BANU-277296 format. One record per residue: x negated, y negated, z negated of N, C-alpha, C, O in turn; residue in three letters. Coordinates in pm, whole numbers, plus 32768, in hexadecimal, padded with zeros to 4 digits. Each point is the difference from the previous one (the first is absolute). Example, Ala and Ser with C-alpha at 12.3 -4.5 7.8 and 13.67 -1.06 7.14 Angstrom:
2
7AD982397CF480597F8980007FA67F8880007F9880027FBEAla;808B7F95808A7FAE7F897FFA804D7F937FB77FCD7F917FEFSer;
This chain:
383
BE1DFCEB0BD0805780127F8C807880568026804C7FD98059Met;7FC8809B7F69806B805D802380877FC67FDA800B7FAF7FA4Ala;805E807D80A480877FD07FE58028801E7F7080377FAA7FBBThr;7FAE80D18017802480237F777FBD7FA57F9D803C7FD97F9CAsp;7F468003807F7FB97FA67FA680437F787FFA800F7FC77F94Asp;801B800680DF80437F7E8004808280057FB2801D7FA57FB2Ile;803280C680618080800C7FB97FEB800B7F69804B7FC57FB3Asn;7F4F808580237FE5800D7F717FD57F7B7FC4802A7FDA7F93Leu;7F827FDE80B97FD67F7D7FCF80777FA27FF4800D7FB67F9FLeu;804B804E80C680757FA87FFF8058801C7F8880327FA47FC1Ala;7FE380DC8020805780247F907FCA7FCC7F7B804E7FE67FA5Glu;7F31800980507FC57FCD7F8580267F6F7FE8800C7FD47F8EArg;80087FE280E180107F707FF2808E7FCE801780207F907FD7Phe;803780BF806980887FD3801C804D7FF27F7E7FFF805B7FACVal;80447F35804280547FEB7F8C808F802A8020802980008074Lys;802180227F26808A802A801580537F8E8036805480148057Lys;7F977F747F7680487F8C80327FBA7FCC807E7F8980188014Lys;80C27FA2803F7FC67FCC807B7FB37F7F7FE5801D7F968039Lys;7F8180757F717FA97F907FE17F71803180147FD780657FC6Glu;7FE07F55808C7F7B802E80237F987F967FDD80197F888008Tyr;7F7380A77FD27F947FA57FDA7FDD7FA180727FE07F8B7FE9Glu;802780A880927FD97FAE807380607F8B80167FDD7F9F8042Ile;809D806C7F8680627F9480147FD07F7C7FC7802E7F96802BAsp;7F77806E7F747FC97F837FCA7FB07FB7806C80027F858007Lys;7FB980C7804E7FB57FC1806D805D7FCE806D7FE97F958039Leu;808280B77FE580627FD0806080437F817FCE801D7FA5804EPhe;7FFC80547F31803C7F897FC57FA47F878010802D7F928020Ser;7F5180847FCB7F9F7F9380127FFE7FD180917FF67F88801BAla;801380D7804280017FDD808E80767FA580207FF17F9C8045Leu;808680877F8780777FB180197FF47F757FC2801C7F9C8041Val;7FB9805F7F417FFA7F807FB97F997FA1803A800E7F867FF5Lys;7F8B80B0804A7F9A7FAD8040801D7FE680937FAE7FC78048Leu;80CA80647FE5802A7FEC808B7F9E803F80627FE77FCA806CSer;7FE180A97F6E7FA480478058804A80568065807480227FEDGly;7F477FFF807F803D805580677FD380907FF6804B805B8023Ser;7F397FBC7FAD7FC880887FFE7FB480187F7E7FC47FA47FC7Asp;803F80D9800C7FB3802B7F8C7F9E806B802E802780628040Leu;7F577F8A7FA07F97806080247FC6803C7F807FDB7FB77FA4His;801C80CD80587FC080447F8F7F8D80568034801380548058Leu;7F767F957F717F89804C80267FB0801D7F827FEF7FA97FABLys;7FE080D2804B7FB180287F8C7F837FA77FF57FBE7FE18063Val;80257FF87F217F8D7FAB7FDC80147F6E80287FA27FB17FFDAsp;80DA802A802780217F738019807D7FDC7FB0805480577FE9Arg;7FBB7F2D7FEC807E7FD77FC2806F800380697FE280008078Pro;809C80037F5F806C7FF480627FF27F7F80507FDC7F987FC8Pro;803F806F80B97FF07F8E805980867FE480428044805D802CIle;7FE37F247FDB807C7FDB80437FE27F9C806F7F9E7FB57FFAIle;80B6804B806A7FF47FA0806D806A7F937FED8077801D7FFCArg;7F5B7F687FF880597F8D7FF07FE47F9C806F7F8F7FD2800FVal;80D7800E80407FF37FA480707F8F802A805E7FB87FAD8036Lys;803B80D67FDC7F9E8035805E7F7680177FC67FAA803A8043Gly;803D7F9B7F3F7F7B800D7FC4800180677F90806080067FB2Glu;7F36804D80467FF480637F977FC57FC37F817FA27FB18006Leu;809880757F867FCA7FCF7F818011806C7F968062804A7FFFGln;7F3A7FBE7FA5800380637F9580607FD67F92800B7F8A7FE0Asn;803B80D87FE680497FE57F857F9A7FFA7F8E7F9880418005Leu;80887F707F957FA27FEB7F92800880737F9C80417FF67F98Lys;7F7C8076808B7FF780747FA97F8C805580317FC47FE28067Arg;801C80897F4F7F8F80548023801A805A80768071800A8030Gly;7F2580388001800F805B8072804E807E7FDC800A80257F8BPro;802E801B80DA804C807C7FF17FA28076800F7FB380068060Ile;8051805A7F427FB1807A80108058806F803A80787FED8013Asp;7F4C80878007804A806E803F8076802E7FAB806C801D8035Asp;7F7F7FEA7F47806B802E7FA880777FA180068073802D800AGlu;7F737F527FF0806F7F9F800580438002808A807A7FF5800AGlu;7F3680188060803A8002808680628075800E806D7FF08036Met;7F6C80847F99805880748004807E7FE67FAF806F8022802AThr;7F7F7FA27F6280717FE37FA780607F9A803D807980057FE7Arg;7F527FA1806880537F98803E804D8034807980767FE38012Leu;7F46806C80428038802080838057807D800280707FFB8032Ile;7F5F80737F9A804580808015808F80057FC880558040803ELeu;7FC97F7F7F52808980087FCF806A7FC6805D807480287FF8Pro;7F687F7C806080667FC58058800D804D8084804C7FD88058Ile;7F6A80967FB48007805480798054807C7FE57FF2803F7F97Met;80667FE480C98049807D7FF17FAB807380367F937FEB8036Asp;80A0808F7FBB7FB2807680257FDC7FFF80957F9280278025Glu;80CC7FAC80307FE67FFE80917F897FA6801F7FA88026804DArg;80567F637F797F957FA280207F7B80297FC37F967FE18037Asn;806E80647F587F8380357FC97FC48068805F7F8780058013Arg;80D1804D80287FD08065805E7FC67FBD807D7F9780298031Lys;80AE7F7080017FCD7FB780757F787FC17FE07FA480058051Ile;80517FC17F387F807FC67FD67F93806A7FFD7F917FEA802FLeu;808F80877F997F9E806C7FF67FD7803580897F8B801D8018Asn;80D87FF080437FE6803C80837FBE7FA080627FB080298054Asp;80717F567FA37FD47FA080657FA57F927FCB7FC17FB9804FThr;803780367F2D7FAD7F967FC980477F7B7FF17FC27F9E7FD7Gly;80BF805D8049804B7F837FF18095801C8003802C80648039Gly;80237F447F88809280117FFE80427F777FF87FD07FA67FBCAla;80A1804C808B804F7F857FFF8087801A7FC0803F8066801BAsp;7FEE7F3F7F908083800C7FC280287F787FC77FB17FA28001Phe;80CB80557FCF802E7F847FC4800D80127F698013806F7FCESer;7FE37F227FEC800E80007F6D804C7F837FD97FF37F988040His;805C80727F5880497F8B7FD17FF27FF37F697FEF80647FB9Ser;80177F2280167FFD7FE77F7080437F7A7FE4800E7FAC8059Cys;801A80417F2A80407F837FD87F997F9F7FCB7FA880247FB3Asp;80657F5F80777FAC7F937FCE805E7F927FD180437FC08051Val;7FC0802A7F2D805A7F9B7FC580918015802B80477FA28020Asp;7FE280DD7FDF808A8020801E8023800780948073801A8023Gly;7F2B7FCF80348017800680917FB6807880387F8A80147FE3Val;80BA803D806E7FC28076803C7FAF7FD9807A80317FBA8059Ser;7F5180737FAC7FA67FE680707FD58084803D7FF280657FBBTrp;7FF87F9A80C97FD3807680487F747FE980397FDA7F908021Arg;7FDB80DD7FE87F777FFA80317FE780738062802D80707FE9Phe;7F8C7F7380827FD48066805F7F74802A7FD67FA47FAE8001Arg;804B80D07FDB7F8580307FC17FB5805F805D803B8058803EVal;7F427F947FCA7FA8806180417F98802C7F9A7FB47FAF7FCCAsn;804980D480177F9A803A7FA97F998043805980238046805FVal;7F5F7FA67F817F95803580547F92803D7FAB7FF57FE57F89Leu;7FBA806D80B67F8680307FC17F8A7FC5804D7FFD8002807BGln;7FA27FC97F3A7F897FCA80417F86801F7FAA7FFB7FDE7F89Gln;7FA5806380B67F8380277FBE801B804D7F7F7FBC7FEE7F9BMet;80A88069806A801D80577F8F80567FC37F938017803F7F99Gly;80197F47807C80527FBC7F9B808A7FE0803980107FEC8078His;805380107F2F80847FD080287FFF7F6880097FB57FBD7FBALeu;809F800E809C80127F70800B808D7FE380308049805D8024Gly;7FDE7F257FDD80887FDE802780067F7280387FB77FA77FD4Met;80A08047808E80237F7B803280987FFB8007803F80598038Val;7FFC7F3F7F8F80927FF27FFF80287F7780357FC27F9B7FDDAla;80A38062807680357F84803980857FDF7FBC805A80537FFAArg;7FB27F337FD280807FD37FC580647FE4806F7FE07FBC8061Arg;809880797F8E806B7FEC806280637F9C7FC6802F80117F90Ile;7FF17F8980BC805E7F9C7FCF8086803E7FDD802D805D8042Asn;80117F6F7F56808380337FD6806E7FDC8063806980408004Asn;7F7F7F5B804980667FD580607FC27FFD808B7F867FF48010Phe;80D0801780547FD27FF7808A80147F70802D80727FD28007Ile;7F237FE68017800F7F748028804B7FF380837FF480548059Pro;80597F407FB280477FE6807E7F9B7FEA806F7F987FC27FECAsp;80868072808A7FA97FF080737FE67F6C801C7F937FDA802CLeu;80D27FD47FB97FF47F71801A7F997FBB7FA67FD37F92801FGlu;800880AF7F727FA77FC07F9F7F70803480067FAE7FDC7FACLys;8034807680B77F7B803A80087FA17FB5805D7F90802E8018Leu;809B7F5F801B7FAC7FAE80587FD7804C807E7F8E7FF5802FHis;80D1805980057FE9804E807980447FBD8077805F7FB47FEDLeu;7F738067808D803E7FC18076808F80328015801E80747FE4Pro;803A7F35804E808D802780138014807080658069803F8001Pro;7F337FDC80538010806A80648010808A7FC0802E805E8042Ser;7FAD7FB07F3C801180817FBE809380257FF0802280767FFALeu;80357F258000808F801E7FF7802F804D807C805580587FF6Tyr;7F717F86807D80298043807C7FE380967FF9804C80508036Asp;7F467FD57F887FDE808C7FF58067804B7FAA801980778015Leu;80217F447F8A8062803F7FA78085801B80468053804C7FCDCys;7FC37F7680A7808280078042800B80748063806C80198036Lys;7F26802D7FE380068071805E805380727FC3800680107F86Tyr;8038803F80D2804D80737FD27FB08081800A802480647FC2Ser;7F6F7F9C808D7FA98075800A7F757FD6802D7FEC7F938034Gln;7FB480C87FB57F757FE380237FA980067F84802E80257F94Gly;7F527FB7807D7FA180047F907FC17F787FEA7FE27FB98060Met;800B80237F227FC07F847FD97F9380237F9A801B80427F9DIle;7F6B7F91807D7F90801E7FA77FCB7F827FBF7FF47F988041Leu;7FEA80727F3F7FBA7F967FB67F71802F7FED7FE880677FC2Leu;7FB87F4D80747F7380277FFA7FB37FA57FA280227F8C7FEEAla;7F7680AB7FD77FAC7FB17FA77FB0805C7FA5801980787FFBGly;7F877F4E7FBE7FB0804E7FA2804D800D7F7D80697FC27FEEVal;7F63808F7FB7803D800C7F7C80047F787FBB7F9D7FB87FFFThr;80D680277FC7800D7F817FB980227F8B80597FF67F8D7FD5Gly;8032808D80A8801E7F92805C80937FD67FFD80287FA6804ASer;8029809B7F61808C7FDA7FF5805E8048805F80737FD7800FGly;7F5E8094803180548049805F808080327FBF806D7FF08036Lys;7F84804E7F548073803D7FBE80687F977FDB80788018800DSer;7F5A7F747FC5805E7F967FDA804B7FCD807A807A7FEE7FFCThr;7F3E7FFC807280407FCE807A80678064803480707FDA8023Thr;7F6B80A67FE1805C80638038807A80127FA5806E80168032Ile;7F7F7FE07F4A807180097FA4805D7F898014807A800F7FFBAla;7F4E7F7C801B80517F878015804C8009808480727FD28008Ser;7F508068805E804580128080807680617FF1806C7FE78034Met;7F7D80867F84806C80607FEA806F7FC27FAD8076801A8017Leu;7F657F947F8880667FC07FAD804E7F98804F80757FE67FE2Asn;7F4B7FDD808380487FA58059806C804E804D80717FD1800FTrp;7F6B80A6801F806280588042807080217F9D80767FFF8023Val;7F64801F7F62806080227F9780657F907FE78074801A7FDFAsn;7F5F7F6A803080577F8E7FE680587FDB807780647FB97FEFArg;7F788076808980457FD18078804C806B804E80547FDE8053His;7F9280A17F948040806A80508039806D7FA67FD480137F8ETyr;808F803380A8803780767FBA7FC1807C8041803580358061Arg;7F5C7FF67F687FB6807180387FD4805C7F8F800C7FE07F8ALys;7FC08094809E7FC5805D7FA07F687FF7800B7FC780208069His;7FF97FB57F2C7F6E7FF87FFA7FCD80787FB0802D80197F91Ile;7F75803080AA7FC480747FBE7F697FEA7FF97FC17FE48066Leu;800580297F247F6F7FF37FF47FC380847FD2803880467FACThr;7F547FDA808C7FAD80727FD57F7A7FC57FD67FB57FCF8054Leu;802D80357F2A7F8B7FBA7FCC7FAE805A7FA58035805B7FC1Glu;7F4A7F8A80397FA4804C7FAD7F987FA27FC27F947FEE8037Asp;808D7FD47F54807F800A7FB7805F7F8E80267FDC7FA98050Pro;809D80577F77805C7F9080127FC47F847FC07FCC80067F90Ile;803A7F8B80B67FCD7F827FCA80747FA67FD5802780017F8CGlu;800F7FB380D2806D7FA67FDF8083804C7FF2801F80588051Phe;802F7F867F488084803A7FEE80677F9F803980077F8D7FD6Leu;804980A3808880647FAB8041808480027FB4802680667FC6Phe;801F7F29803B80887FF67FCD805D7FF380777FF17FA58051Thr;806F80B57FB980598000807480527F80800780377FD27F9CGlu;7FCF7FF580DC80557F8C801B8069802D8065806880367FDAAsp;7F7E7FB580A7805B803180677FDC808E802B805580498034Lys;7F2E7FDD7FB77FD28083802F800E806D7F967FFF7FE57F88Cys;800F809680A77FEE80787FAE7F6B802180067FC7800B806CLeu;7FFA80057F1F7F6F80157FFC7FE0807D7FB0802B800E7F8EIle;7F88804C80AE7FCB80767FBA7F677FFA80067FC67FEF806BAsn;7FFA80217F227F6F7FFF7FF77FD180887FCC802A802C7F95Gln;7F7F801580B87FCF80857FDD7F687FFB7FEC7FB87FC98053Arg;801A806F7F3F7F7180027FE17FC8808B801C803480657FD0Glu;7F5F7F9D807D7FBD807E80207FCD803F7F7E7FC17FBE7FAEIle;805B80C480437FD480467F88806780027F928006805F7FB2Gly;804B7F39804780677FFB7F99808980248038804980517FC7Gln;7FDA7F7180AA80838018803C7FFA806280758065803D8022Asp;7F287FD1801A7FEF805B80727F7080327FFE7FA57FB77FD8Val;804780C580537F7D80417FEF7F917FB580497F977FE37FC7Val;80807FFE80B97F997FBB804C80417FA9806C807980028013Asp;7F347FB4803380337FA08063804480478074806A7FD5802EPhe;7F5B80998001803980478071808E80307FE480597FEF8054Gly;7FBD804C7F378085802D7FDB805E7F897FEF807580078025Ile;7F577F8C7FA180527F887FEF80327FC9808480727FD38009Gly;7F398032805E802A7FD080848063805F8041805A7FD58047Met;7F9680AD7FA180638060803580887FE87FC0806780078043Lys;7F997FDC7F3B807D7FDE7FBC803B7F7F8037807A7FF4800FHis;7F307FAD800E802D7F798025805B8000807980607FB48005Ala;7F8280A0805E80517FFD8079808E80307FE680597FE98052Val;7FBD805A7F3B8086802E7FDC80427FA37F9B807080197FD2Arg;7F4B7F7B800B80347FA67F9880347F7D803880197FA17FB6Glu;7FF8805980CE80427F9180447FC67F767FDD804C7FA47FE1Asp;7F2F804C80247FC97F7A7FE580067FA7807C7FF580318071Pro;801E7F4F7F797FF27F9D806C7F737FC680007FC47FE98069Asp;800880007F1D7F7D7FC37FEE7FAE805A7FA4803380307F9AVal;7F4E7FE7808B7FAB80567FAF7F7C7FBB7FDF7FC77FBA8054Met;800B805B7F337F787FD97FD97FB480817FE7802680507FABLeu;7F6E7FC4809F7FB5807D7FF67F777FED7FBF7FAB80588007Val;80407F347FBA7F847FEB7FB87F897FEF805D800C7FC7806CGly;7F81806A7F687F837FE880487FE88066806F800F80797FEBGlu;7FCB7F55808B7FDA805780707F6F802B7FEC7FA37FC48036Met;804C80A57F7C7F7780277FDC7FD0807D80497F8A80227FFAArg;80D38024804C7FD7807A804580588018807A80647FBC8017Asp;7F7580A780368046801F807D809180277FE8805A7FD48047Arg;7FBE80807F53808780307FE5805F7F8C7FE180717FFC8031Glu;7F607FA77F7D80547F8E7FDA80277FAF807B80757FDE8011Thr;7F2980048044801E7FAE8075805B804B8061805E7FC58035Phe;7F8780BB7FE38053804C805E809280047FD4805A7FED8051Glu;7FBD802C7F2F808A80077FD080427F77800280777FF5801BThr;7F3B7FA27FC880387F79800080247FD3808D806B7FC78015Ala;7F3F8053804B801D7FD68089807480518039804D7FCE8051Ile;7FBF80AF7F8580738052802C80827FC57FC980657FFD8046His;7F987FD57F3E80777FC17FC680247F82804C80767FE48016Ala;7F247FCE8013801A7F87804F803B8023808880587FBA8032Ala;7F7680B180098031802B80858091802E7FFA80487FF88064Glu;7FE480397F28808680397FF580647F9E7FC3806880297FCCThr;7F797F54803C80657F9C7FDF7FF97FC47F7680637FC47FD3Gly;7F2C80487FE77FF27FC47F7B7FA07F8A80067FA87FFB8056His;806A7FA67F4F7F9F7F947FEF7FA1802A7F92802980107F8DLeu;7F57800280957F9F80397FA57F967F987FDA7FC27FC48058Val;802A80287F277F997FA77FCD7F8F80547FC4801A80687FC2Phe;7F6A7F6B804F7F8F80447FC37F8C7FA17FF080027F908034Gly;7F97809B7F837F877FB07FEE7F89804E80348004807B800AThr;7F917F3D80167F87804080327F877FAB7FDB800A7F857FFBIle;7F8780BA7FEA7F857FB87FE17FBA7FDB80837FC480558041His;80467F2D7FE27FBF7FCB80787FEB7F6B7FE9804C7FC17FB7Ala;7F4D800880887FDC7F757FE5804C7F9B805480067F8B7FDCSer;803480A0809380487FA48058806D804C804A8002807C7FFFSer;80587F3B8041806A8042804C7FC880508077802580748011Ala;7F837F5080437FCA804F80707FB1807A7FD4800A80698040Pro;7FA77F8C7F557FAD80717FD5805480737FC87FD080707FF2Ser;80AF7F737FED805980697FCF8014806D8068800F80757FDEThr;7FF17F6480A280128064806A7F9080687FFA801C80788003Ile;7F697F5C7FF37F90805C7FF5800580527F817FDD80767FFFGly;80507F4B7F95800B80487F8080628074800C7FE7806C7FCAArg;80887F7F807C8063806B80157FC6806E8059800E80767FE3Ile;7FB17F60808B7FC68063805D7F9880587FBB7FEF80748024Leu;7FCA7F537F7A7F9A804D7FB8803A80767FB47FB8805D7FDCAsp;80CB7FA0800B8041806F7FB98012807B8059801F806C7FCFLeu;7FCE7F8280B48020806980607F86802380577FA87FAC8012Phe;805380CE80237F958024805E80117FB08081806F7FD68022Pro;7F248015802580047FAE807980608036806980367FB38050Ser;7FE180D07FB0805B803B806180907FD17FEE8052800D805BSer;7FCD7FBC7F3080887FD37FE380107F69800D806F7FCC7FF2Met;7F247FEC802880057F6D7FFC80617FC6806680457F9E7FE2His;7FC2809C8095805B7FCA80658091800A7FD1804E7FA38010Lys;7FD580CF7FB6808980137FCE801E7FA27F8B806F7FCD7FF5Ala;7F2F801E7FB480157FA77F8D800F7F70802F80537FB67FCBIle;7F5D80218098800E7F798037808C7FEB8038803C7F967FEEArg;7FF880CE805680877FF7803880677FF47F90805D7FAF8009Ser;7F9380A27F8E805D7FFA7F907FFD7F777FBC80677FCA7FD9Ala;7F207FFE80187FF27F7B7FC480427F968057804C7FAD7FCFLeu;7F95805780B280317F99805C80987FF9800280397F93800CAla;800880DF7FEA809180018011804F80067F7E807B7FF78002Phe;7F4080197F8D804980087F807FD57F987F99804F7FDD7FA9Asn;7F377FF3805F7FD37F9B7FA180407F7A802080017FD58074Met;80337FE87F26803C7F7C80137FA17F907FD880037F94803BLys;7FAA80857F627FA47F987FD87F9D80307F98801B805F7FB5Gly;7F717F6080477F9A80197F9A7FE07F7A7FBE7FE37F9D8043Ile;802280627F397FDE7F887FB37F8780207FAB800680597FABVal;7F8C7F61806B7F8880107FAD7FF77F897FA2801F7F908028Ala;7FB680867F5D7FF87F8F7FA47F8E800E7F9D7FCF806D7FE4Gln;80087F1E7FE87F9C7FF77F9780317F9A7F9B80447FA08026Lys;7F9C80727F5B80277FA07F997F8B7FA27FE47F8E802B7FF0Leu;80917F55800A7F9A7F997FEA80227FAB7F8680767FEF7FE0Leu;7F257FDC7FDA801A7FA67F90804C7F8480307FDD7FC38065Pro;808A80197F5180527F8E80277FD57F837FB57FCC80087F91Ser;80497F8380AD7FE77F827FBA80837FBD7FD780037F8B7FDACys;806B80C1802F80827FCD7FD58012801B7F6B7FD880697FCEMet;80647F3A7FED801980107F718067806F7FEA80698002803FGlu;7F76805A7F65805C806C7FDF7FFF80758060804A80607FEBGly;7F637F9C807C7FF5806E80607F6F802E80037FA87FB28026Val;803E80CB7FB37F75802E7FF77FC5802580877F8E7FDD801ESer;80C1806A80347FCC80298082806E7FFA80698077800F7FE2Arg;7F607FDB809A805C7FFD80717FC7805780707F8780128008Val;80CF8026804D7FCF8057806B7FDE7FB5808080487FA58029Pro;7F4A808180147FE97FDB808C8022807B80527FDB80707FDDThr;806D7F7C80918038807380477FE27FFB80957FE67F96803AVal;801E80DF80017FF780108091807A8051802B8019806B7FC9Glu;80337F638096807D8040802A7FF5802480947FEA7FA98054Val;802680D77FC97FFE802F808B808380478020801A806D7FCCMet;80387F57808980798041802F7FDF8054807A7FA37FE1804BPhe;80A880897FCA7FE88058807180577FD480768064803F8022Phe;7F717F51801B80457FD080787FC88049807A7FAE805B7FF1Asn;807D7F7F80857FD68046807A7F697FFD80137FC48062802BAla;7FFE7F2B7FB47F707FF280117FB4805D7FA37FA58047802CThr;80807FBA7F547FBD80557F9E8011809380247FA1804E7FF8Val;80D87FD9802F8017808C80257FA9802880777FC7806D8001Arg;802F7F3C80637FAF801D80777F6C80107FDD7FBD805B8032Lys;80107F4D7F777F7480077FD87FE280827FB57F98803E8014Leu;80C57FEC7F967FEA807B7FB38004807A805D7FAD805A7FF3Ile;80B07FA88067800A8071805D7F858009805A7FD5806D8026Leu;7FF27F1F7FFD7F8B7FFE80587F7C80037FB47F967FF0803BGlu;807180267F417F8A800B7FAA7FAB7F8180017F8580077FF8Glu;80BC7F8780127FBA7F7F7FFF80137FBC7F78802B7F8D7FF8Lys;7FB380BC7F9D80157FCD7F787FB17F817FE4802A7FAE7FAFAsp;7F65804180937FAC7F8A7FE980477F7E80267FDA7F957FD2Ala;808D8075808280487F88802D807D7FE37FAC80477FA0801DLys;7FD480B17F7D80777FEC7FAF7FFC7F7C7FB380677FC07FECLeu;7F2280187FE87FF47F807FB880297F8B805980417FA27FD2Ser;7F9A806480AF80297F98805F809880018011803F7F96800BAsp;7FFC80E27FF88091800C801080497FC27F8A806B7FC58011Ala;7F5C80497F77803E7FC37F8A80007F68800B80647FBF7FE4Ile;7F29800980467FF97F6D800D80617FCC806A80427F9B7FECArg;7FC580AB8084805A7FD6806C809280107FD680587FBA8033Ile;7FC480A47F70808980197FD4802E7FAB7F8D806380217FBEGly;7F587F6F802880247FAB7F8F80917FD0800880447FF67F9AGlu;7FEC7FEC80DF80897FCF80108068806A7FDD80747FE07FE7Ser;7F63809F8018805A806D7FDC7FFA80227F6C8044805D7FD3Glu;7F6B7F5A7FE17FF4801A7F717F83804A7FD97FEC80207F8AGly;7FBF7FFE80D97F8180437FDF7FA07F9B7FC2800E7F878011Met;7F9080AD7FA77FA27FA97FB87F82804E7FE2800680727FD4Met;7F867F5080457F8480407FD67FCF7FBE7F80803B7F9F7FD2Asp;7F5880947FF67FD07FCB7F807FD57F6F800C800F7FB37FA1Phe;7FBB802680D17FD67F74801180797FA27FF97FFB7F9A7FBCThr;80708089808A807B7FAF7FFA80377FFC7F72802A7F967FD0Met;7FD480DC7FED803480077F787FAF7FAA7FA180397FB57FAFSer;7F43805480597FA97FB07FA980127F6B801980037FB07FA3Leu;800A802A80DB80197F74802280817FCF7FBD80037F947FC7Lys;806780BD8041807E7FDA7FC47FF87FF37F69803B7FA67FC6Gly;7F7B80B47FFA7FF27FFC7F6F7FB17F867FD380217FC17F9BLeu;7F75801D80B07FB17F897FDE80537F82801380027FA87FA9Val;8043804D80C880507F89801D80727FEF7F9C80297F907FE2Asn;800B80E07FEC806C7FF97F9C7FCB7FF17F73804D7FFE7FA0Ala;7F2D7FF780537FBE7FEF7F7F801D80747FA0800E7FED7F87Lys;7FFA808C80B2801380777FAE7F7B80417FDC7FF580437F9ALys;7FA57FA980BA7F78802A7FE27FA27F8F802780257FA9804EIle;7F6180587F7C7FA17F9880267FAF802D807A800180758025Asp;7FBA7F2C80177FB6801C807A7F8E80637FE87FE380548056Arg;7FDC7FA37F357F90805B7FE3802F80927FFF7FBC80588035Ala;80B87FC07F8F803880887FFD801D8030808D7FE280728024Thr;805A7F37802C8022802480897F8480268051800180648047Ala;7F967F4C7FB07F86801C804C7FBB80807FCF7FC08046804EPhe;804D7FD77F317FC080767FC780388081803B7FB680608012Glu;80CC7FA2800C8040807C803080207FFC8094803180638037Val;7FB67F2D800B80247FF3808E7FB6806680557F86800C7FF3Ala;80BF803C80647FBC805E805A7FA77FB980657F9F803A8030Pro;80827F497FF17FB17FAE805D7FFF7F727FCB805F7FB48013Asn;7F3480277FA97FF97F7D7FBE800C7F8E806480457F9E7FE6Val;7F78806F808E80057F948064808D7FED8036802D7F908015Glu;801980E08002808A7FF7803180587FBA7F9A80587FB28024Ala;7F92806A7F5C80507FBE7F977FE07F6C7FFA805B7FAE7FF0Leu;7F25802E801B7FDC7F72800080457FB5807080337F927FECLys;7FCE80A9808A80407FC2807380977FF67FEC803D7F9B8024Met;7FFE80CF7FA3809080007FE980277F937F9D80667FBD8012Ala;7F4A80307F86801D7F997F9C7FF17F748039803C7FA07FCFLeu;7F728054809B7FF07F7F8043806B7FEA806B80067F978040Lys;804F80CF7FD2806A7FF480647FD58021808C80457FDD8060Gly;7F4880657FAE7FCE802580858033808B80227FE480607FB8Ile;80657FAD80B38037807F802B7F9E8047805C7FD07FC88063Glu;801380B47F7B7FA380508051804F8049806A8059804F7FE1Val;7F887F97809D8045804380707FCE8090800C7F8780198003Lys;80D5804280057FDA808E800B80018029809380557FD2804DGlu;7F4E80837FDB800280348089807380618011803C802C7F9DPro;7FE57FF680DF8069806380197FD880867FC37F8B80258000Gly;80D780227FCB7FE0807D7FBC8036807B80497FE880707FD5Ile;80617F7C80968035807380497FBD801080858020805D804BLeu;
């Protein structure tokens, strides 16, 4: 589909007022307490509620309606990105019963048809204390420089956790927080901190230029969004090396596997240098997954894995002994480290999740069974 064609189609459907047909579906998502809205040709609109997908009670969407729903909420830049790459990310907002809601939108092309997935963004940033996360995360917020990564799959709550950590900094320190996001998700309200939020494409042309600007904007704390490519990671680690506290997210299933995920962004000839940069600049990696809760009024709670970069972890990374990082996490429990087995045990014992849920997601079911029985597994030496 040519760019001119997309723009012409969009002009047919855009209304003069900022009211869009698709906002009726966003309103339904909010009213049903859904987290995500999925639109696919020849299917009814689908929403995710408490982790489960369900159809809205209406007919399927055809190509004409899909075009009418999606293109009007896209600006010219994002239409061009969609045309050139087959997908585009941006934010959208609309009012529902007098309250403004924001959504993170991905428009895609699949098998010749347009489609869309949108994530509802909470209007408020929850307090870190209310997210059922381990207290060791506060320690990560207290660093003055270095890098902190939140790892997990899409929908694992990374963005919420990282926003809550930044807001904790906002409530406790007088610093300058600068975010570079594509698109902006949570909107911060300044407390003790000065906060500037820049959206790629709207406030700055691209991420590389945004990072060049950032070093002249005197930030103490930076959020650089998702570590999805080599350029993003290189600029982020450089910022950490030059005295900034840098937060970011990455798609990885566990804290130890994040190391390999980062190395995959670079040619093997650079791996030794990247390991050194990680060992001396990374402060911690937090991996998390969201699980159904059995607590009244709480739909989901996170199970987390926390890896601090202590002397043992740094030594293992430098010596390319990544397979032993899981052992280092277990041995570092007294320092605030935690693996998924420890986390699941704590959630079950606190009656935040049921045992069936814990066993379903446990990386090692036998280890979890033993932990719940109070049997401590002795680890061999790892150095």
